[in-house]
C-alpha positions in Angstrom: 28.2 -3.0 -30.4 24.6 -4.1 -30.8 23.0 -5.7 -27.8 20.9 -7.9 -30.1 24.1 -9.4 -31.6 25.9 -10.2 -28.4 23.2 -11.0 -25.9 23.5 -14.8 -25.2 22.0 -14.9 -21.7 18.5 -16.6 -21.8 18.1 -17.0 -18.1 19.3 -15.4 -14.9 20.0 -17.1 -11.6 19.0 -15.3 -8.4 21.6 -16.0 -5.7 20.1 -14.2 -2.8 22.6 -13.8 0.1 25.9 -14.9 -1.4 27.5 -15.7 1.9 24.6 -17.9 3.2 25.6 -21.5 3.9 23.3 -24.2 2.4 22.4 -25.5 5.9 20.6 -22.2 6.6 18.6 -22.3 3.4 15.6 -23.9 5.0 15.6 -21.4 7.9 15.8 -18.4 5.7 13.1 -19.6 3.3 10.9 -20.4 6.3 11.4 -16.8 7.7 10.6 -15.3 4.3 7.6 -17.5 3.9 6.3 -16.4 7.3 6.9 -12.7 6.4 4.9 -13.3 3.2 2.0 -15.0 4.9 1.9 -12.3 7.6 1.9 -9.6 4.9 -1.0 -11.3 3.1 -3.0 -12.0 6.3 -2.5 -8.5 7.8 -3.2 -6.6 4.7 -6.0 -8.9 3.8 -7.7 -8.3 7.1 -7.6 -4.6 6.5 -9.0 -5.0 3.0 -11.8 -7.0 4.4 -12.6 -4.5 7.2 -12.5 -1.6 4.6 -14.8 -3.5 2.2 -17.4 -4.4 4.9 -17.4 -1.2 7.0 -18.6 2.1 5.4 -17.3 4.0 8.4 -13.8 3.4 7.1 -14.6 5.0 3.7 -12.7 8.1 4.6 -9.9 10.0 2.8 -7.1 8.7 5.1 -8.2 5.1 4.7 -8.5 5.4 0.9 -4.8 6.5 0.9 -3.9 3.6 3.1 -5.8 1.3 0.8 -3.5 2.4 -2.0 -0.5 1.6 0.2 -2.0 -1.8 1.1 -2.4 -2.8 -2.5 1.1 -1.7 -3.4 2.6 -3.6 -0.4 0.8 -6.8 -1.3 1.7 -6.7 -4.9 5.3 -5.8 -4.2 5.7 -8.7 -1.8 4.0 -11.0 -4.3 6.3 -10.1 -7.1 9.5 -10.6 -5.1 9.1 -13.1 -2.2 7.8 -16.3 -3.9 10.8 -16.5 -6.2 13.5 -16.1 -3.5 11.5 -18.5 -1.3 11.6 -21.0 -4.1 15.4 -20.4 -4.5 16.1 -21.4 -0.9 13.3 -23.9 -0.4 13.5 -25.8 -3.7 16.9 -24.6 -5.1 15.0 -23.0 -7.9 16.6 -19.7 -8.5 16.4 -19.6 -12.3 14.3 -16.8 -13.8 13.9 -16.2 -17.5 15.3 -13.2 -19.3 11.8 -11.7 -19.9 10.5 -12.5 -16.4 13.5 -10.9 -14.8 13.0 -7.6 -16.5 9.3 -7.8 -15.8 10.1 -8.3 -12.1 12.5 -5.4 -12.3 9.7 -3.2 -13.7 7.3 -4.3 -10.9 9.8 -3.8 -8.1 10.6 -0.2 -9.1 7.0 0.6 -10.0 5.6 -0.5 -6.7 8.5 1.2 -4.9 7.6 4.4 -6.6 3.9 4.1 -5.8 4.8 3.5 -2.2 7.0 6.5 -1.9 4.5 8.9 -3.4 1.6 7.4 -1.5 3.5 8.1 1.7 3.9 11.7 0.5 0.1 11.8 -0.2 -0.5 10.6 3.4 1.7 13.4 4.8 -0.2 16.0 2.8 -3.5 14.5 4.2 -2.2 14.9 7.8 -1.0 18.4 7.1 -4.3 19.6 5.9 -6.2 17.7 8.7 -4.1 19.5 11.4 -3.5 22.9 9.8 -6.7 23.4 7.9 -9.3 21.3 9.7 -12.3 23.4 8.6 -11.3 22.9 4.9 -10.3 19.3 5.2 -13.5 17.6 3.9 -13.5 20.0 1.0 -9.8 19.7 0.0 -9.4 16.0 0.9 -12.7 14.5 -0.1 -12.9 10.9 -1.1 -13.2 12.0 -4.8 -10.0 14.1 -4.6 -8.1 11.4 -2.8 -9.1 8.9 -5.5 -7.9 11.3 -8.2 -4.6 11.8 -6.4 -4.1 8.1 -5.9 -5.0 7.4 -9.5 -2.4 10.0 -10.7 0.3 8.3 -8.5 -0.5 4.9 -9.9 -0.6 6.2 -13.5 2.4 8.5 -13.6 4.6 6.0 -11.9 4.7 3.9 -15.1 6.4 6.4 -17.4 10.0 6.7 -16.2 10.2 3.1 -15.1 9.2 1.7 -18.5 11.9 3.7 -20.2 14.6 2.6 -17.7 13.6 -1.1 -17.8 13.4 -1.1 -21.7 16.9 0.5 -21.9 18.3 -2.0 -19.4 16.8 -4.9 -21.3 18.5 -3.9 -24.6 22.0 -3.9 -23.0 24.2 -6.8 -24.2 24.3 -9.7 -21.7 26.9 -12.2 -22.8 28.7 -13.4 -19.8 27.7 -13.9 -16.1 24.0 -14.5 -15.4 24.1 -14.7 -11.5 22.2 -11.9 -9.8 23.6 -11.1 -6.3 20.3 -10.1 -4.9 17.0 -11.5 -3.8 15.1 -10.2 -6.9 15.9 -8.5 -10.2 16.5 -4.8 -9.7 18.1 -2.3 -12.1 21.6 -2.2 -10.4 22.0 -5.9 -9.8 21.0 -6.9 -13.4 22.8 -4.1 -15.4 26.0 -4.9 -13.5 26.0 -8.1 -15.6 26.0 -6.3 -18.9 29.0 -6.7 -21.3 29.3 -2.9 -21.8 29.9 0.3 -20.0 26.8 0.8 -18.0 27.5 4.4 -17.0 25.3 6.0 -19.8 22.4 3.8 -18.6 23.0 3.8 -14.9 23.2 7.6 -14.5 19.7 8.4 -15.7 18.4 5.5 -13.6 20.2 7.0 -10.6 18.8 10.4 -11.2 15.3 8.9 -11.5 15.8 7.0 -8.2 16.9 10.2 -6.4 13.8 12.0 -7.7 11.5 9.1 -6.5 13.3 9.0 -3.1 14.0 12.7 -2.4 10.8 14.2 -4.0 8.3 12.4 -1.7 10.8 12.7 1.3 10.9 16.5 0.8 7.1 16.7 0.8 6.9 14.6 3.9 9.6 16.6 5.8 8.0 19.9 4.9 4.4 18.7 5.7 5.4 17.3 9.2 7.6 20.4 9.9 4.6 22.7 9.2 2.4 20.5 11.4 4.8 20.7 14.3 5.2 24.5 13.9 1.4 25.0 13.7 0.8 22.9 16.8 3.5 24.6 18.8 2.1 28.0 18.0 -1.5 27.4 19.1 -1.4 24.4 21.5 -0.1 23.1 24.8 2.2 20.2 25.4 -0.9 18.0 25.8 -2.1 19.2 22.3 1.3 18.4 20.9 1.2 14.9 22.3 -2.3 14.4 20.9 -1.1 15.6 17.5 1.8 13.2 17.7 -0.5 10.4 18.6 -2.6 11.2 15.6 0.3 11.2 13.2 2.5 8.5 14.9 1.4 5.5 12.8 2.2 7.4 9.6 5.6 8.6 11.0 6.5 5.0 11.9 5.5 3.8 8.4 7.5 6.6 6.8 10.5 5.9 9.0 10.5 2.1 8.2 10.4 2.9 4.5 12.7 5.9 4.1 15.4 5.6 6.9 17.1 2.4 5.8 16.8 3.5 2.2 18.4 6.9 2.9 21.1 5.3 5.0 21.9 2.9 2.2 22.2 5.6 -0.5 24.0 8.0 1.9 26.6 5.4 2.9 27.2 4.5 -0.7 27.9 8.1 -1.6 30.2 8.9 1.3 32.4 5.9 0.8 31.1 3.5 3.4 31.3 0.0 1.9 29.2 -3.1 3.0 29.7 -6.7 2.2 27.1 -8.1 -0.2 25.1 -9.9 2.5 24.7 -6.8 4.7 23.8 -4.6 1.7 21.1 -7.1 0.7 19.8 -7.3 4.3 19.4 -3.5 4.4 17.6 -3.5 1.1 15.3 -6.3 2.2 14.6 -4.4 5.5 13.1 -1.4 3.7 11.5 -3.6 1.0 9.7 -6.3 3.0 9.4 -5.2 6.6 7.0 -2.2 6.1 4.4 -4.3 4.2 4.3 -6.7 7.1 4.3 -4.1 9.8 1.9 -1.5 8.3 -1.4 -3.4 9.0 -0.3 -4.0 12.6 0.4 -0.3 13.1 -3.0 0.7 11.7 -4.8 -1.9 13.8 -3.1 -0.9 17.0 -2.6 2.9 16.5 -5.9 3.8 14.9 -8.7 3.7 17.4 -11.4 3.3 14.8 -9.9 0.3 13.1 -9.1 -1.3 16.5 -12.7 -1.0 17.6 -14.1 -2.5 14.4 -11.6 -5.4 14.6 -12.4 -6.1 18.2 -16.1 -6.0 17.4 -15.7 -8.4 14.5 -13.6 -10.8 16.7 -16.2 -10.6 19.5 -19.1 -11.4 17.1 -17.1 -14.3 15.7 -16.4 -15.7 19.1 -20.0 -15.2 20.2 -21.3 -17.1 17.1 -19.0 -20.0 17.8 -20.3 -20.4 21.3 -24.0 -20.3 20.4 
């Protein structure tokens, strides 16, 4: 059956949390609005510090800049619509806009995952090959790696989204999610979605497990190298150096791995809990990441304190 002949859905309606009572809509929208504002402010501050301080123009911070841009763009393409859904009861999204949002959601998720892998490689070379670090991980090489991540992330996602958009949608148009993603939208198709969902599942596993494998191997090698040549104090120093990256990685990957693992071993969640888990790994890291880098990275902390001190001093003059 041709999707063009039977597709009658012109708009979708984003439900969000299906079990949420209307008297909590204002509270939930306010919380999401605060999360979005904090994400913009926190990442915006880091962008400003990076742009105005050449001392931060180092490989690690170039990688983090890639993560910051991806975080801000992901939050911007998802949060405003679900906030409008609860704040103004405006959950309608056009057919084309929904699939464009689907593309952006999975694209920025892919960029995030591979950027975290890039960050792990950077730390591995910094700890295990410190004398070759500035040659291997120069600003130029980091920019090339980041450009490849942003470029190659397009390919598979475009194919998956185009295939999903050509499915026949002729019945329900309510999306049980806070944004349009592949699973929640294709479940509404008036056809057997298995031939379309399996390639998308394989791609999702590659995007999830590929970077995670690189991260696990990199940090395992770091720990082994430090244990061989260093004392407990050296191990603690190494952990302190890598701790902000480890927290960022844990926030992004652990809830996602738990969600996929639970789904494959037969653990079932109600729709609200499932969406809460997805929102946890989707929206918490972009808000928390700038805070981690400000508090855990001594160089950023000093620059931020100096800027705040100069601002305070100027006000009292």
